C-alpha positions in Angstrom: -0.1 -0.1 -0.1 1.3 3.6 -0.9 0.8 6.2 1.4 0.7 9.8 0.1 1.0 12.7 2.5 0.6 16.5 1.2 0.8 19.7 2.9 -0.2 22.7 2.0 0.4 26.5 3.1 2.6 25.5 5.7 6.4 24.9 6.5 5.9 24.7 10.2 6.5 21.1 11.5 6.2 19.3 8.2 8.2 16.1 9.0 6.7 15.5 12.3 3.0 15.9 11.0 4.0 13.8 7.8 5.2 11.1 10.0 2.3 11.2 12.1 0.0 11.0 9.3 1.9 7.8 7.8 1.7 6.0 10.9 -1.9 6.7 11.4 -2.7 5.9 7.7 -0.5 2.4 8.2 -3.2 1.3 10.7 -5.5 1.2 8.0 -3.4 -1.0 6.0 -3.5 -3.7 9.2 -7.3 -3.3 9.2 -7.9 -3.2 5.4 -5.3 -5.2 3.5 -7.4 -4.6 0.1 -6.6 -1.0 0.0 -4.1 0.0 -2.4 -3.4 3.6 -1.8 -4.1 6.3 0.7 -3.7 10.2 0.0 -3.8 12.6 2.8 -3.6 16.4 2.1 -3.3 18.6 5.5 -4.1 22.0 4.7 -3.5 25.1 7.3 -5.6 28.4 7.2 -3.0 30.7 9.1 -5.5 33.2 9.4 -8.1 31.3 11.2 -5.6 28.9 12.8 -7.5 26.0 11.5 -6.4 22.6 10.1 -8.4 20.8 7.3 -7.5 17.3 6.6 -8.6 15.1 3.7 -8.2 11.0 3.5 -8.9 9.6 0.0 -8.4 5.9 -0.1 -8.4 3.7 -3.2 -9.5 -0.1 -2.6 -8.9 -2.2 -5.7 -8.8 0.5 -8.6 -12.0 2.2 -7.2 -12.1 5.2 -4.9 -13.6 4.0 -1.8 -13.5 6.7 0.9 -13.0 10.4 0.7 -13.1 12.0 4.3 -12.8 15.7 5.2 -12.5 17.2 8.7 -11.8 20.4 10.3 -10.0 21.2 13.7 -7.7 23.7 15.4 -5.3 20.8 16.3 -3.2 18.9 13.5 -3.1 15.8 15.2 -6.8 15.9 16.1 -7.9 16.4 12.7 -5.5 13.6 11.3 -7.0 11.4 13.7 -10.9 12.1 13.0 -10.4 12.0 9.5 -8.6 8.8 9.5 -11.5 7.3 11.9 -13.9 8.5 9.4 -12.2 6.8 6.9 -12.2 3.7 8.8 -15.6 3.7 9.6 -16.6 4.2 5.8 -14.4 1.3 4.9 -15.8 -0.9 7.2 -19.4 -0.2 6.1 -18.2 -0.8 2.6 -16.8 -4.0 3.7 -20.2 -4.9 5.2 -22.6 -4.1 2.3 -20.1 -6.0 0.2 -20.6 -9.0 2.2 -23.9 -8.9 2.6 -24.5 -8.6 -1.1 -22.6 -11.4 -1.6 -24.6 -13.6 0.9 -27.9 -12.4 -0.8 -26.9 -13.5 -4.0 -25.6 -16.9 -3.0 -29.0 -17.3 -1.1 -30.6 -16.4 -4.1 -29.0 -19.0 -6.1 -29.5 -21.8 -4.0 -33.3 -21.0 -3.6 -33.5 -21.1 -7.1 -32.0 -24.8 -7.4 
């Protein structure tokens, strides 16, 4: 799985935030092995002192998740966006499993 971290409008603490974001996104790999690529964009609004994080996860060639969060703390915005992405991936996994079970049941009832 490839992890891409992009920082916009900031030169402050870039390396520590990038490292923290990569560690947090690596947890997605452990929970969801079919995720092939995760990109996270961290944007800083200096005037309002707000951070924005957007997480996009690609799962087997399709865009699976897009999560966007705003907060005053950089680490909390990364954690919140990652948690939202995890919930969305879990929801997608459950829906796919239910769909395959329904198809199998429908096929077995006809025979």
